[in-house]
N, C-alpha and C positions, 0 to 999 in steps of 0.2 A: 717743097711743100705738098707735093703730091705723095710722096712716099709715108711722110706722116703723117697726112688724112688717112692713107690707106691702114696704116701700122695701127691707127687708134681707131679706126673704125667711123671716122666723120662722115657725114652723108649730106651735111649742109654746105652751100654753096662757100667756097674760099676765094677771095677776089684778091691778087697781088697787085699793089700800087708800085710797077717798076720805076716809074719816073720821081715819084713822089709828089706829083701833082694834087691827089686826093688828098692825103695826108697834110699839105699845107692848107688846102680849102677848109678841112674841118679842125685845123688846130691840132693835131695829132701831135703829142709829146712823148707819148711811150707806146711799147708793143707789151703786150696786148692791148689794143683800146678796142671797147665796146660800146655800143650806141643801142640806146632804145627807142624805139621809133613807132609812134603809136599810129593807130589804122588810118589817119589824113596825112600820114608820110612826114610828120613834123618830129625832129629830134626832142624828146622829152628827158633824156638823161645821157651822159656820159660818162665812163668808167674806165679810168686807166689802171691796167694789172690783172693777174688772173683773177677770175670769177669762180666761187662756187654756188652751189644750190642756193643758199641761204642768202647770198647777196643779189642774184637772179630775183628770187623771191621778191625781196625788199623793192627792187627797182619796178619790176611788175606789179606790185600793189601799188605804186606810187604813181603809175600812170594807165591802169585798168581803171 
């Protein structure tokens, strides 16, 4: 993951769920899975699959 992040210039935190415990808790069924979380820390949307700018904006519009 580190090499991938560096190669693509990713600067946000990337966490690895080495044991699968977090995936089980949040019912992750595919990779990548993105969560949209409001300012109160509540998950407002979950999206499985790659995201593009249009999809990100759609989800953000729904929670802001």
